[in-house]
Backbone bond lengths (Angstrom), bond angles and torsions (degrees), N, CA, C in turn:
res aa  C-N    CA-C-N  psi(-1)  N-CA   C-N-CA  omega(-1)  CA-C   N-CA-C  phi
1 M - - - 1.458 - - 1.526 108.99 -
2 A 1.306 117.45 135.02 1.462 122.62 179.95 1.522 109.72 -70.79
3 N 1.357 114.31 156.77 1.466 118.65 176.06 1.513 109.65 -59.64
4 S 1.295 115.84 139.42 1.469 118.83 -178.82 1.519 109.23 -108.88
5 Y 1.348 114.77 71.96 1.461 120.72 178.64 1.515 109.07 -93.37
6 I 1.337 114.86 144.58 1.460 120.36 171.15 1.513 107.31 -132.13
7 S 1.323 116.69 151.45 1.461 120.26 -178.53 1.518 112.69 -112.23
8 Q 1.340 117.86 -17.29 1.455 121.26 179.98 1.533 110.07 -145.42
9 V 1.351 114.12 156.07 1.474 120.62 173.71 1.517 106.57 -127.60
10 Q 1.308 115.97 131.51 1.459 120.48 178.16 1.533 108.14 -105.51
11 V 1.341 114.34 122.86 1.461 120.65 176.13 1.521 106.37 -121.88
12 G 1.327 115.77 108.67 1.464 119.74 -175.63 1.514 109.03 63.91
13 S 1.321 117.70 -124.76 1.464 121.77 -179.43 1.535 111.40 -98.93
14 T 1.332 116.98 4.65 1.476 120.63 -178.94 1.529 109.57 -103.74
15 T 1.375 115.46 132.71 1.472 121.58 176.48 1.522 108.11 -106.14
16 Y 1.331 115.78 128.88 1.463 121.54 178.96 1.531 108.61 -109.94
17 D 1.371 115.89 128.92 1.459 120.54 173.27 1.519 108.32 -80.58
18 I 1.322 117.27 142.70 1.455 122.21 -178.69 1.520 108.61 -99.62
19 K 1.327 116.84 132.86 1.455 122.36 174.97 1.522 106.61 -74.59
20 D 1.337 116.24 118.73 1.457 120.69 -176.13 1.522 109.27 -86.57
21 A 1.327 116.91 99.92 1.455 122.81 -176.58 1.527 111.35 -63.38
22 E 1.327 118.35 -39.97 1.460 120.81 -178.89 1.530 110.84 -65.96
23 A 1.336 117.34 -44.31 1.462 120.55 178.81 1.516 110.79 -62.80
24 R 1.321 117.35 -40.10 1.459 120.60 179.14 1.523 111.18 -64.72
25 T 1.320 117.66 -36.29 1.458 121.50 177.52 1.527 110.20 -65.80
26 L 1.335 117.12 -43.61 1.466 120.82 178.76 1.530 112.02 -65.65
27 I 1.320 116.43 -39.78 1.475 120.56 178.14 1.512 109.86 -64.62
28 A 1.306 118.15 -43.38 1.471 122.02 179.06 1.525 110.42 -61.72
29 A 1.336 116.72 -39.32 1.467 120.09 178.40 1.524 110.83 -64.67
30 L 1.336 117.18 -40.89 1.468 120.70 177.05 1.519 111.65 -64.86
31 E 1.310 117.70 -41.32 1.458 121.60 -179.15 1.520 111.24 -65.54
32 A 1.317 118.01 -29.36 1.457 121.59 -179.06 1.522 111.62 -65.44
33 Y 1.326 118.09 -22.71 1.456 121.04 -176.59 1.523 113.05 -81.85
34 T 1.265 118.06 8.56 1.459 119.84 179.04 1.522 112.00 -119.92
35 D 1.327 118.80 20.30 1.462 122.29 -176.61 1.527 109.84 -94.27
36 Y 1.316 116.27 110.22 1.460 122.36 -178.74 1.518 108.87 -92.26
37 L 1.343 116.64 124.65 1.470 120.74 -179.38 1.520 112.26 -88.86
38 G 1.328 117.93 -36.58 1.462 120.66 -179.93 1.516 111.56 135.39
39 V 1.352 115.35 -161.03 1.457 122.50 -179.31 1.521 108.08 -95.65
40 T 1.326 116.36 127.44 1.462 120.86 -179.69 1.520 111.04 -103.30
41 T 1.322 116.15 148.64 1.464 121.60 173.51 1.520 110.00 -97.35
42 T 1.334 117.84 -1.19 1.463 122.64 176.96 1.521 108.35 -77.36
43 A 1.344 116.56 126.24 1.471 120.60 -179.76 1.517 109.66 -63.35
44 L 1.332 116.16 124.31 1.466 121.79 179.22 1.519 109.98 -126.40
45 T 1.329 115.72 146.45 1.464 122.96 170.48 1.518 106.61 -136.10
46 D 1.318 115.85 168.27 1.461 119.78 179.52 1.532 108.80 -60.77
47 G 1.322 116.99 122.86 1.461 122.18 179.94 1.516 114.63 95.88
48 S 1.347 117.82 -4.68 1.470 120.24 177.87 1.521 110.04 -58.56
49 T 1.326 116.08 145.22 1.468 120.30 179.70 1.526 111.36 -113.17
50 T 1.326 117.16 10.69 1.457 121.45 -179.17 1.526 110.14 -62.44
51 N 1.322 116.55 121.85 1.458 122.15 178.61 1.514 106.80 -161.18
52 P 1.312 120.08 119.22 1.461 129.28 15.36 1.530 112.78 -80.09
53 V 1.366 114.38 171.60 1.456 123.18 175.48 1.518 108.41 -120.72
54 T 1.334 116.03 161.40 1.466 120.80 -178.87 1.522 109.65 -96.33
55 I 1.341 115.58 124.76 1.462 122.64 176.55 1.519 106.98 -131.75
56 N 1.343 116.39 123.68 1.473 122.11 -177.72 1.532 111.68 53.10
57 G 1.336 115.18 39.70 1.454 119.93 176.83 1.517 115.08 77.84
58 E 1.312 118.80 2.15 1.466 122.31 -178.85 1.519 110.40 -116.79
59 Q 1.343 115.96 147.76 1.457 121.85 176.19 1.533 108.73 -79.22
60 V 1.344 116.14 126.11 1.457 121.65 -179.93 1.521 107.68 -125.67
61 T 1.338 115.92 124.85 1.465 120.48 177.64 1.518 109.05 -88.25
62 A 1.329 114.92 121.50 1.465 120.33 -178.18 1.516 110.50 -79.02
63 E 1.323 114.78 146.54 1.463 122.42 173.97 1.521 107.35 -116.19
64 T 1.297 117.01 164.22 1.462 121.64 -177.69 1.535 110.27 -51.47
65 G 1.322 113.93 127.36 1.460 119.78 178.19 1.511 114.50 94.78
66 N 1.349 118.66 -7.69 1.464 120.19 178.50 1.528 109.83 -70.39
67 I 1.339 114.89 141.88 1.462 122.07 -176.81 1.522 108.50 -117.68
68 V 1.361 116.16 138.90 1.465 121.95 174.96 1.518 108.68 -137.30
69 N 1.334 115.03 162.29 1.459 122.15 170.97 1.519 108.00 -112.19
70 Y 1.326 116.00 138.31 1.457 121.54 170.46 1.521 106.19 -132.88
71 G 1.328 116.80 116.68 1.461 120.55 -173.89 1.514 108.73 61.79
72 S 1.325 116.07 -128.02 1.470 120.41 -179.86 1.524 112.19 -97.07
73 K 1.344 116.64 7.38 1.465 119.14 -175.11 1.519 111.78 -107.34
74 E 1.338 114.64 153.32 1.456 122.57 178.57 1.527 108.26 -113.45
75 F 1.354 115.36 136.31 1.463 120.59 -178.35 1.520 109.57 -130.70
76 I 1.342 114.90 149.30 1.463 121.41 175.52 1.532 107.43 -126.32
77 W 1.337 115.75 137.35 1.463 121.64 -179.87 1.529 107.97 -85.25
78 N 1.355 117.24 121.27 1.465 120.71 -176.52 1.529 112.48 -93.94
79 G 1.313 116.17 6.30 1.459 121.18 -179.11 1.508 111.92 109.88
80 S 1.337 116.16 -23.65 1.463 118.98 178.89 1.527 113.16 -138.28
81 A 1.338 118.30 -15.35 1.466 121.20 179.75 1.529 109.63 -157.25
82 W 1.336 114.82 163.13 1.465 120.90 176.06 1.527 108.40 -87.59
83 Q 1.331 116.22 134.43 1.461 121.54 176.32 1.520 108.67 -116.48
84 E 1.323 115.40 125.45 1.468 119.80 177.64 1.528 108.17 -74.75
85 F 1.331 116.47 130.09 1.468 118.76 177.40 1.514 112.74 -129.78
86 G 1.316 116.97 3.33 1.458 119.48 177.47 1.510 110.81 -160.40
87 D 1.333 116.08 145.21 1.460 121.72 177.53 1.518 107.29 -137.08
88 L 1.318 116.66 114.28 1.464 121.74 -175.74 1.522 112.65 -92.97
89 S 1.355 118.10 4.27 1.464 119.95 -175.22 1.523 112.89 -65.07
90 A 1.322 118.11 -23.74 1.465 120.48 -179.73 1.525 112.22 -77.49
91 L 1.323 117.51 -11.84 1.464 120.26 -179.18 1.524 109.62 -78.65
92 G 1.307 116.48 134.36 1.460 120.73 177.08 1.517 110.95 -87.37
93 E 1.332 114.86 -175.72 1.462 119.75 -177.86 1.521 112.79 -62.33
94 L 1.341 117.65 -30.29 1.466 119.75 -178.45 1.529 112.37 -71.14
95 A 1.320 117.87 -14.30 1.471 120.54 178.49 1.523 110.85 -64.99
96 Y 1.301 117.10 -20.61 1.464 121.22 -177.07 1.521 112.29 -106.56
97 E 1.315 116.75 8.94 1.468 121.25 -179.73 1.519 109.98 -102.61
98 D 1.329 116.27 147.42 1.459 120.94 176.25 1.519 112.15 -84.55
99 S 1.335 116.50 -23.94 1.458 119.56 179.79 1.525 108.88 -153.78
100 A 1.312 115.62 161.87 1.462 122.24 176.80 1.515 107.65 -147.09
101 E 1.311 115.83 153.60 1.456 119.08 178.40 1.511 109.53 -144.84
102 G 1.290 116.21 157.16 1.456 122.07 178.14 1.507 108.53 -159.29
103 S 1.319 115.41 161.55 1.465 118.51 178.29 1.517 108.94 -106.40
104 Y 1.319 115.42 150.97 1.459 121.06 -177.74 1.516 109.48 -148.46
105 T 1.318 115.97 130.74 1.455 121.68 174.91 1.517 107.58 -116.77
106 P 1.341 118.60 114.36 1.458 119.58 -178.84 1.529 110.63 -66.52
107 A 1.320 116.24 143.68 1.460 121.51 178.20 1.513 108.72 -101.90
108 G 1.321 117.07 129.27 1.450 120.06 178.90 1.508 111.42 161.02
109 T 1.303 116.25 -172.13 1.461 121.43 179.83 1.519 109.45 -133.04
110 I 1.317 114.96 157.00 1.464 121.50 175.63 1.520 106.98 -116.49
111 S 1.323 115.83 128.52 1.461 119.91 178.49 1.521 108.92 -125.90
112 G 1.336 114.89 165.51 1.462 119.30 176.17 1.506 113.33 78.53
113 T 1.330 117.79 32.20 1.465 119.71 -179.66 1.533 111.53 -97.73
114 A 1.326 117.97 15.03 1.463 121.30 -175.23 1.527 111.81 -79.73
115 V 1.335 114.62 146.11 1.463 122.60 172.06 1.532 106.13 -121.75
116 S 1.321 117.21 126.96 1.466 119.21 179.53 1.529 110.13 -127.85
117 Y 1.336 114.41 154.64 1.467 122.13 -179.82 1.519 109.28 -126.37
118 S 1.344 116.95 163.19 1.471 123.08 174.04 1.524 107.41 -119.99
119 P 1.330 117.32 77.42 1.464 119.50 -175.27 1.537 111.72 -75.92
120 T 1.348 115.24 157.77 1.471 121.41 172.02 1.521 107.32 -116.93
121 S 1.323 115.28 149.42 1.460 118.90 -177.40 1.532 110.05 -137.53
122 A 1.314 115.68 168.97 1.477 122.23 177.53 1.522 107.87 -143.10
123 T 1.323 115.54 163.07 1.460 120.40 179.85 1.525 108.82 -105.26
124 V 1.311 115.79 130.69 1.467 121.17 175.76 1.519 108.26 -124.77
125 N 1.341 114.64 156.71 1.460 119.53 -179.18 1.521 110.12 -97.41
126 S 1.276 115.25 140.69 1.463 118.92 173.94 1.536 108.10 -86.59
127 I 1.306 117.36 159.34 1.469 123.57 -179.13 1.525 107.43 -118.84
128 T 1.316 116.32 127.69 1.471 118.57 179.59 1.529 111.93 -97.73
129 A 1.373 117.99 -23.16 1.466 121.27 175.51 1.514 107.24 -144.21
130 V 1.334 117.62 136.35 1.451 120.80 -172.73 1.538 113.09 -80.69
131 G 1.313 119.22 -15.07 1.460 121.26 -179.44 1.531 110.51 81.03
132 T 1.380 115.50 -169.42 1.464 120.51 179.90 1.522 109.03 -127.68
133 L 1.328 116.51 154.12 1.452 121.24 -179.86 1.536 110.16 -81.53
134 P 1.344 116.93 153.88 1.472 117.86 175.06 1.545 110.15 -66.91
135 S 1.316 115.92 156.03 1.465 118.99 178.25 1.538 109.30 -144.31
136 L 1.302 115.29 160.29 1.458 120.09 175.76 1.538 108.33 -139.14
137 S 1.310 111.62 156.24 1.465 117.05 176.87 1.532 108.32 -149.99
138 V 1.313 116.53 153.20 1.473 121.73 179.38 1.530 106.45 -123.73
139 T 1.336 114.49 126.72 1.451 119.20 175.69 1.532 105.69 -125.62
140 G 1.313 116.08 112.42 1.472 119.92 -174.22 1.513 108.03 64.55
141 E 1.363 113.84 -119.84 1.448 118.06 179.43 1.527 111.41 -106.95
142 V 1.334 116.45 19.26 1.473 120.35 -176.63 1.517 108.64 -109.95
143 L 1.332 114.57 124.83 1.447 121.54 176.35 1.516 106.84 -97.78
144 S 1.331 116.34 124.97 1.472 121.35 178.63 1.536 108.60 -111.56
145 L 1.314 116.76 130.80 1.467 122.42 179.21 1.518 108.54 -114.85
146 D 1.376 115.84 137.35 1.462 121.58 173.28 1.531 106.29 -121.46
147 A 1.321 117.83 117.03 1.456 122.14 -174.97 1.523 113.07 -68.80
148 G 1.285 122.98 -15.85 1.460 125.98 -176.23 1.512 110.96 77.44
149 T 1.296 117.48 -170.33 1.471 121.36 179.17 1.530 108.90 -125.38
150 L 1.331 114.41 148.05 1.472 119.72 178.67 1.537 110.36 -77.86
151 P 1.306 116.46 156.57 1.481 119.24 173.95 1.525 109.97 -64.52
152 T 1.294 115.47 155.71 1.462 120.69 178.39 1.524 108.41 -97.58
153 K 1.350 114.73 123.24 1.461 120.03 -177.26 1.514 109.64 -79.01
154 G 1.382 113.49 138.35 1.460 120.16 175.17 1.528 110.09 -100.95
155 E 1.345 115.93 -153.02 1.468 120.71 -178.46 1.534 110.80 -78.77
156 D 1.374 115.22 157.17 1.465 120.50 176.39 1.536 110.09 -72.65
157 T 1.343 116.90 141.60 1.461 122.50 179.23 1.518 108.48 -128.67
158 S 1.346 115.95 134.73 1.463 120.81 178.47 1.530 108.19 -91.57
159 V 1.338 116.40 130.81 1.472 120.77 -179.47 1.522 109.79 -127.04
160 L 1.339 116.34 154.46 1.461 123.51 179.14 1.522 109.03 -78.96
161 T 1.336 116.19 128.92 1.458 118.99 177.90 1.527 111.69 -105.98
162 A 1.331 117.20 -27.33 1.464 120.69 177.46 1.531 108.67 -155.47
163 L 1.339 116.42 138.79 1.459 120.93 -179.10 1.525 111.28 -77.14
164 G 1.295 117.42 -33.13 1.459 120.60 -178.84 1.521 110.99 83.79
165 S 1.323 116.28 178.80 1.471 121.58 -178.73 1.521 109.99 -80.72
166 A 1.338 114.56 142.29 1.461 119.42 179.51 1.524 109.87 -82.95
167 T 1.319 116.52 143.58 1.463 123.04 172.30 1.518 106.42 -114.41
168 V 1.351 116.15 117.46 1.461 121.30 -178.14 1.524 108.12 -111.89
169 T 1.303 115.79 127.20 1.460 120.68 175.95 1.522 107.26 -92.43
170 D 1.344 116.84 121.61 1.472 120.28 179.47 1.522 109.97 -62.11
171 P 1.348 115.94 136.79 1.461 118.43 -179.80 1.531 111.30 -69.93
172 T 1.306 115.76 148.87 1.461 123.13 177.86 1.519 107.97 -128.21
173 F 1.347 115.64 128.96 1.461 120.01 177.83 1.522 109.08 -97.78
174 S 1.293 116.43 127.38 1.461 122.07 174.69 1.516 106.65 -118.28
175 G 1.316 115.96 120.22 1.455 118.52 -177.23 1.508 112.17 -143.68
176 T 1.294 113.83 -176.14 1.447 122.81 179.93 1.518 108.55 -113.81
177 P 1.342 118.79 130.99 1.468 119.43 176.40 1.527 110.01 -57.80
178 A 1.300 116.18 144.49 1.463 120.50 -178.31 1.516 109.24 -137.10
179 T 1.306 115.76 162.13 1.455 123.41 177.20 1.511 108.01 -113.46
180 I 1.331 115.91 132.00 1.465 120.47 176.96 1.520 107.54 -98.27
181 T 1.314 116.39 125.96 1.459 121.64 178.09 1.510 108.15 -113.42
182 V 1.325 117.00 125.77 1.461 122.31 179.20 1.520 106.92 -119.13
183 S 1.320 116.37 131.54 1.461 121.41 -179.66 1.512 109.19 -114.33
184 A 1.325 115.28 152.68 1.466 120.70 176.75 1.523 108.63 -68.97
185 P 1.337 116.84 150.10 1.464 118.94 177.57 1.524 109.55 -59.68
186 S 1.331 116.20 144.70 1.461 118.83 179.56 1.519 110.33 -70.13
187 G 1.317 115.78 148.22 1.459 120.73 178.47 1.505 114.64 86.04
188 T 1.349 118.93 9.79 1.452 120.02 179.35 1.498 110.35 -105.50
């Protein structure tokens, strides 16, 4: 025969919700498994039946679902014995830190950072004296011409006429894999 559960009763135009006693019992049993008692000084191992245990110098009788810590281990009382369900001994000091920091300098070299151009140039002459301009004059009916003097050429000088297109070699990092080790601050 199937379970004969009902959740409501209708009487006339009024609907009554039924308090489910079985569900409430199951919920209460589940809630009992989250009750933490604290840290005990009573030596416990998996399967120990010692009850009560000492917490903060007082004897505390565990009930089903009560949780305690002894050393680095976590235990839950199943109603007749302690069951180990956690061991924190494998956690290092950083397990209890909110942040950690360390410094690291990568080892390696960077190559290919060169930039090169293909410039073009031309040769120009320097001038050491600018010379004089030609001139003319008229006196009466006589026209006088003075040819002036030419500039004095200096040494040849090479000058840039165009920079050209740049050739950039992409940098390449060559390094050695490394391991970063970060330790918890001392004294914590």
